[in-house]
C-alpha positions, 0 to 999 in steps of 0.5 A, a space after each residue: 610376096 606371093 598373091 593368093 588366088 580367089 576364095 574358091 581356090 583357097 577353099 579348094 587348097 585347104 580341102 586338099 591339104 586337110 584330105 591329104 593330112 588326114 590320109 597321112 600322105 605327104 605332098 610328094 606322095 600326092 604329087 606322085 599320084 597326080 603325076 606332077 612335080 612336088 612344087 606344082 602340088 605344093 602350089 595348088 595346096 597354098 592357092 598360089 597356082 590354080 589347080 586344073 579342073 582335070 587335076 582336081 577331078 583326079 584328087 576328088 576320085 583319089 579321095 572318093 569325094 565330089 569335086 563340090 567337097 573341095 569347092 565348098 570346103 570350110 563354108 559356114 553354111 556347108 553349101 557353096 553359094 554357086 554349086 557346081 555339079 559335074 558329070 565326071 564322064 562328060 569330057 566336053 563339059 570338062 574341056 569347056 570348064 578348063 578353057 574357061 578356067 584359063 581365062 583371066 577374071 575379065 574373060 571369066 566374067 564375060 563368059 558368066 554374063 553371056 551364060 546368063 544372057 543366053 539362059 534369060 533368052 531361053 526362058 531359063 
């Protein structure tokens, strides 16, 4: 049995599926749009694989929605608890987020703790 990813990836996957279906597109067509194999796209939509940030940005641009739309999808209060706002033209930020995304959960937790520590030291 395939293990599903963290809740945020499940929300992203469900949001992608709903957007695709409401646009009347097949998984094969979305895979073609994103230039990935159909099986890879299917794995994004089932939250079997993490979708790379740059690919999620492409999906958001294609559907003319924000990345937050997918990250917040299906939340009861309509807003993500930890809202992420990304300036799509800031390639350094995108590269850094992709690097963080590739870490395991322990590594991501360490990065998060470092950011909190640094913000506290700077008075933020």
